[in-house]
TORZAPA-605947 format. One record per residue: residue number from 1; y, z, x negated of N, C-alpha, C, O, CB in turn; residue in three letters. Coordinates in steps of 0.2 Angstrom, whole numbers. Glycine has a CB too. Example, Ala and Ser with C-alpha at 12.3 -4.5 7.8 and 13.67 -1.06 7.14 Angstrom:
// TORZAPA-605947
REC_resi_nY_nZ_nX_caY_caZ_caX_cY_cZ_cX_oY_oZ_oX_cbY_cbZ_cbX_resn
REC_1_-28_39_-66_-22_39_-62_-16_39_-66_-17_42_-71_-22_45_-57_ALA;
REC_2_-11_35_-64_-5_36_-68_0_39_-64_6_40_-67_-3_29_-70_SER;
// end
This chain:
// TORZAPA-605947
REC_resi_nY_nZ_nX_caY_caZ_caX_cY_cZ_cX_oY_oZ_oX_cbY_cbZ_cbX_resn
REC_1_-316_-532_-225_-309_-533_-226_-307_-539_-221_-301_-539_-219_-308_-535_-233_UNK;
REC_2_-311_-544_-220_-309_-550_-216_-307_-548_-209_-304_-551_-206_-314_-555_-216_UNK;
REC_3_-311_-542_-207_-309_-540_-200_-302_-537_-199_-299_-539_-194_-315_-534_-198_UNK;
REC_4_-300_-534_-204_-293_-531_-204_-288_-536_-205_-283_-536_-201_-293_-526_-210_UNK;
REC_5_-290_-541_-209_-285_-547_-209_-285_-551_-202_-279_-553_-200_-287_-552_-215_UNK;
REC_6_-290_-552_-199_-290_-555_-193_-286_-551_-187_-283_-554_-183_-298_-556_-190_UNK;
REC_7_-287_-545_-187_-284_-540_-183_-276_-541_-184_-272_-541_-179_-286_-533_-183_UNK;
REC_8_-274_-541_-190_-267_-541_-192_-264_-548_-190_-259_-548_-187_-266_-540_-199_UNK;
REC_9_-268_-553_-191_-266_-560_-189_-265_-561_-182_-260_-563_-180_-271_-565_-192_UNK;
REC_10_-270_-558_-178_-270_-558_-171_-264_-554_-168_-260_-556_-163_-276_-556_-168_UNK;
REC_11_-263_-549_-171_-257_-544_-169_-250_-548_-170_-246_-547_-166_-257_-538_-172_UNK;
REC_12_-250_-551_-176_-244_-554_-177_-243_-561_-175_-238_-565_-177_-243_-554_-185_UNK;
REC_13_-248_-564_-171_-247_-571_-169_-242_-571_-164_-239_-566_-161_-254_-573_-165_UNK;
REC_14_-240_-577_-162_-234_-579_-158_-236_-579_-151_-232_-581_-146_-231_-585_-160_UNK;
REC_15_-243_-578_-149_-245_-578_-142_-241_-573_-138_-239_-575_-132_-252_-577_-142_UNK;
REC_16_-240_-567_-140_-237_-562_-137_-230_-560_-139_-226_-556_-137_-241_-556_-137_UNK;
REC_17_-228_-563_-145_-222_-562_-148_-223_-558_-154_-229_-556_-156_-217_-557_-143_UNK;
REC_18_-218_-558_-159_-219_-556_-165_-220_-548_-165_-215_-544_-164_-213_-557_-170_UNK;
REC_19_-226_-546_-167_-227_-538_-167_-227_-535_-160_-227_-529_-160_-223_-535_-171_UNK;
REC_20_-227_-538_-155_-227_-535_-148_-234_-533_-146_-238_-537_-146_-224_-540_-143_UNK;
REC_21_-234_-527_-144_-241_-524_-142_-242_-526_-135_-238_-527_-131_-241_-516_-143_UNK;
REC_22_-249_-526_-134_-251_-528_-127_-253_-522_-123_-257_-518_-125_-257_-533_-128_UNK;
REC_23_-249_-521_-118_-250_-515_-114_-250_-517_-106_-248_-522_-104_-244_-510_-115_UNK;
REC_24_-254_-513_-103_-255_-515_-96_-248_-513_-92_-245_-507_-94_-261_-511_-93_UNK;
REC_25_-246_-516_-87_-240_-515_-83_-242_-509_-78_-248_-508_-77_-237_-521_-80_UNK;
REC_26_-237_-506_-76_-238_-501_-71_-241_-504_-64_-245_-500_-61_-231_-497_-69_UNK;
REC_27_-240_-510_-62_-243_-513_-56_-250_-514_-57_-254_-512_-53_-239_-519_-55_UNK;
REC_28_-252_-516_-63_-259_-517_-65_-263_-510_-64_-268_-509_-62_-260_-520_-71_UNK;
REC_29_-260_-505_-67_-263_-498_-68_-264_-495_-60_-269_-493_-59_-259_-493_-72_UNK;
REC_30_-258_-496_-57_-258_-494_-50_-264_-498_-46_-267_-494_-41_-252_-495_-46_UNK;
REC_31_-265_-504_-47_-270_-508_-43_-277_-505_-45_-281_-505_-41_-269_-515_-44_UNK;
REC_32_-278_-504_-51_-284_-502_-53_-286_-495_-51_-291_-494_-48_-285_-502_-61_UNK;
REC_33_-281_-491_-51_-282_-484_-48_-283_-484_-40_-287_-481_-38_-276_-479_-49_UNK;
REC_34_-279_-488_-37_-280_-489_-30_-287_-492_-28_-291_-489_-24_-275_-495_-27_UNK;
REC_35_-290_-496_-32_-297_-499_-31_-302_-494_-32_-307_-493_-29_-298_-505_-36_UNK;
REC_36_-301_-490_-38_-306_-484_-39_-306_-479_-34_-311_-477_-32_-304_-481_-46_UNK;
REC_37_-300_-477_-32_-300_-472_-26_-303_-474_-20_-306_-471_-16_-293_-470_-25_UNK;
REC_38_-302_-481_-18_-305_-484_-12_-312_-483_-13_-316_-482_-8_-302_-491_-11_UNK;
REC_39_-315_-485_-18_-322_-485_-19_-325_-478_-19_-330_-477_-16_-324_-488_-26_UNK;
REC_40_-321_-473_-22_-323_-466_-21_-323_-464_-14_-328_-460_-12_-319_-462_-26_UNK;
REC_41_-318_-466_-10_-318_-464_-3_-324_-466_1_-327_-463_4_-311_-466_0_UNK;
REC_42_-325_-473_0_-331_-476_3_-337_-473_1_-342_-471_5_-331_-483_2_UNK;
REC_43_-338_-471_-5_-344_-468_-8_-346_-461_-5_-351_-460_-3_-344_-468_-16_UNK;
REC_44_-340_-457_-6_-341_-450_-3_-342_-450_4_-346_-446_7_-335_-446_-5_UNK;
REC_45_-339_-454_8_-340_-455_15_-347_-457_17_-350_-454_21_-335_-460_18_UNK;
REC_46_-350_-462_13_-356_-465_15_-362_-459_13_-366_-458_16_-358_-471_10_UNK;
REC_47_-361_-456_7_-365_-451_5_-366_-445_10_-371_-442_11_-364_-448_-2_UNK;
REC_48_-360_-443_12_-360_-438_17_-363_-439_24_-367_-436_26_-353_-436_19_UNK;
REC_49_-362_-445_26_-365_-448_33_-373_-449_32_-377_-447_36_-362_-454_35_UNK;
REC_50_-375_-451_26_-382_-453_24_-386_-446_24_-391_-446_27_-382_-457_18_UNK;
REC_51_-383_-441_21_-387_-435_20_-387_-431_27_-392_-428_28_-384_-431_15_UNK;
REC_52_-382_-432_31_-382_-429_37_-387_-432_42_-390_-428_46_-375_-429_40_UNK;
REC_53_-387_-439_42_-392_-442_46_-399_-441_44_-404_-442_48_-390_-449_47_UNK;
REC_54_-401_-439_38_-407_-438_35_-411_-432_39_-416_-433_42_-408_-437_28_UNK;
REC_55_-407_-427_40_-410_-421_43_-404_-417_45_-400_-414_41_-415_-417_39_UNK;
REC_56_-402_-417_52_-396_-414_55_-397_-407_55_-392_-403_57_-395_-417_61_UNK;
REC_57_-403_-404_55_-404_-397_56_-403_-393_49_-402_-387_50_-411_-396_58_UNK;
REC_58_-404_-396_44_-403_-392_37_-396_-390_36_-391_-394_37_-406_-396_31_UNK;
REC_59_-395_-383_35_-388_-381_33_-385_-384_27_-379_-385_26_-388_-373_33_UNK;
REC_60_-390_-385_22_-388_-388_16_-385_-395_17_-380_-397_14_-393_-389_11_UNK;
REC_61_-388_-399_21_-385_-406_23_-379_-405_27_-374_-410_26_-390_-410_27_UNK;
REC_62_-378_-400_31_-372_-400_35_-366_-398_30_-360_-400_31_-372_-394_40_UNK;
REC_63_-367_-393_25_-362_-391_20_-361_-397_16_-355_-398_14_-365_-385_16_UNK;
REC_64_-366_-401_14_-364_-406_9_-360_-412_13_-356_-415_10_-371_-409_7_UNK;
REC_65_-362_-413_19_-358_-417_23_-351_-415_24_-346_-419_23_-361_-418_31_UNK;
REC_66_-349_-409_25_-343_-406_25_-339_-407_19_-333_-409_18_-343_-399_27_UNK;
REC_67_-343_-406_13_-340_-407_6_-338_-414_5_-333_-415_2_-345_-404_1_UNK;
REC_68_-343_-418_7_-341_-426_6_-335_-428_10_-331_-432_7_-347_-430_7_UNK;
REC_69_-335_-426_16_-329_-428_20_-323_-425_17_-318_-429_17_-330_-425_27_UNK;
REC_70_-323_-419_15_-316_-416_12_-314_-420_6_-309_-421_5_-317_-409_11_UNK;
REC_71_-319_-421_2_-318_-425_-5_-315_-432_-3_-311_-434_-6_-324_-425_-9_UNK;
REC_72_-318_-435_2_-316_-442_3_-309_-442_6_-305_-446_5_-321_-445_9_UNK;
REC_73_-307_-437_10_-300_-437_13_-295_-435_7_-290_-437_7_-300_-431_18_UNK;
REC_74_-298_-431_2_-294_-429_-4_-292_-435_-8_-287_-436_-10_-297_-424_-8_UNK;
REC_75_-297_-440_-8_-296_-446_-12_-291_-450_-8_-287_-453_-11_-303_-450_-12_UNK;
REC_76_-291_-450_-2_-287_-454_2_-280_-452_1_-275_-455_1_-289_-454_10_UNK;
REC_77_-279_-445_2_-272_-442_1_-270_-443_-6_-264_-445_-7_-273_-434_2_UNK;
REC_78_-274_-443_-11_-272_-445_-18_-269_-452_-18_-264_-453_-22_-277_-443_-23_UNK;
REC_79_-273_-456_-15_-271_-463_-16_-264_-464_-12_-260_-468_-14_-277_-468_-13_UNK;
REC_80_-264_-461_-6_-258_-462_-2_-251_-459_-6_-246_-463_-6_-258_-458_4_UNK;
REC_81_-252_-453_-9_-246_-450_-13_-245_-454_-19_-239_-454_-22_-247_-443_-14_UNK;
REC_82_-250_-457_-22_-249_-461_-28_-245_-467_-27_-241_-469_-31_-256_-463_-31_UNK;
REC_83_-246_-470_-21_-243_-476_-20_-236_-475_-16_-232_-480_-15_-247_-481_-15_UNK;
REC_84_-234_-469_-15_-227_-468_-12_-222_-467_-17_-216_-466_-15_-228_-463_-7_UNK;
// end
């Protein structure tokens, strides 16, 4: 019961205003998504290049490289259109 009372007390405290909920702003959400998409772009690009350089003759590595490149560009396009 004391947990519920603490939560109610914190929610009604004057730190954020009376009964005002704490939400992330659109700028913060956009920055977080931008960061996640940049990390995904770099990860997919690195994975594609790494598997291709392991053995350039295997068709599976070539197909995986093409898949990683296309996914990384898809991530970049998503990030670009999200910020426009």
